[in-house]
C-alpha positions as CSV (number, residue, x, y, z in Angstrom):
1,M,-73.7,83.8,-101.0
2,A,-70.6,84.6,-103.4
3,M,-67.9,82.8,-102.9
4,N,-64.0,83.1,-103.5
5,L,-61.5,82.5,-105.8
6,I,-59.4,79.6,-103.9
7,D,-63.3,78.4,-102.3
8,V,-63.8,78.3,-106.9
9,A,-61.1,76.5,-107.4
10,E,-60.6,74.5,-104.5
11,E,-64.2,72.6,-105.6
12,L,-63.2,72.7,-109.0
13,E,-61.0,70.1,-107.5
14,F,-63.4,67.5,-107.2
15,V,-65.4,68.1,-110.6
16,P,-64.9,65.6,-112.6
17,K,-62.6,66.2,-116.3
18,A,-65.6,65.7,-118.3
19,D,-67.5,67.9,-116.9
20,L,-63.8,70.8,-116.9
21,A,-64.4,69.7,-120.4
22,A,-67.9,71.2,-121.2
23,M,-67.8,74.0,-119.0
24,I,-65.3,74.7,-121.5
25,D,-67.8,74.4,-124.3
26,N,-70.7,75.6,-122.2
27,P,-69.1,78.7,-119.9
28,N,-71.1,77.9,-116.8
29,S,-71.7,81.8,-115.3
30,R,-70.2,79.7,-111.3
31,Y,-66.9,78.7,-112.1
32,P,-65.4,81.2,-114.1
33,S,-63.4,79.6,-117.8
34,F,-59.8,80.9,-117.0
35,M,-60.5,78.9,-113.3
36,V,-62.2,75.6,-114.8
37,L,-58.8,76.2,-117.4
38,S,-56.3,76.1,-114.8
39,E,-58.0,73.1,-113.4
40,I,-57.6,71.4,-116.5
41,Q,-53.7,72.1,-117.0
42,R,-53.2,71.8,-113.3
43,R,-54.1,68.0,-113.2
44,T,-53.0,67.0,-117.2
45,K,-49.6,69.1,-115.6
46,M,-49.9,66.2,-112.3
47,E,-51.1,63.1,-114.7
48,K,-47.9,64.0,-116.6
49,M,-46.0,64.2,-113.6
50,F,-47.4,60.9,-112.2
51,E,-46.5,59.0,-115.8
52,R,-42.7,60.4,-115.3
53,A,-42.9,58.5,-112.0
54,R,-43.9,55.2,-112.3
55,M,-42.4,54.6,-115.5
56,Q,-38.4,55.7,-113.9
57,T,-39.6,53.2,-110.3
58,P,-38.8,49.6,-110.8
59,F,-40.9,47.0,-110.9
60,L,-41.7,45.7,-107.7
61,S,-40.1,41.9,-109.0
62,E,-37.1,44.1,-110.2
63,I,-37.3,45.2,-106.6
64,Q,-37.3,41.8,-105.5
65,R,-34.9,40.3,-107.5
66,R,-32.3,43.1,-106.2
67,T,-33.2,42.2,-102.8
68,K,-32.3,38.2,-103.1
69,M,-29.3,39.0,-104.8
70,E,-27.9,41.8,-102.3
71,K,-28.6,38.8,-99.5
72,N,-26.8,36.2,-101.9
73,V,-23.8,39.2,-101.1
């Protein structure tokens, strides 16, 4: 049964990143190379966004310290 591109894209979301990298080197007829590459790029972008957000978020101890200071004021 032929799958539409949306179904293929959704399925690729659950493929391990190492398998996606292997598919780039050895193309698979089930997953078009451009979609595999697109999924790798999507994950890389999300990982970078998550890391930036994590770096901008104060650590729990800093939040606790600020809360204690506010209660003492």
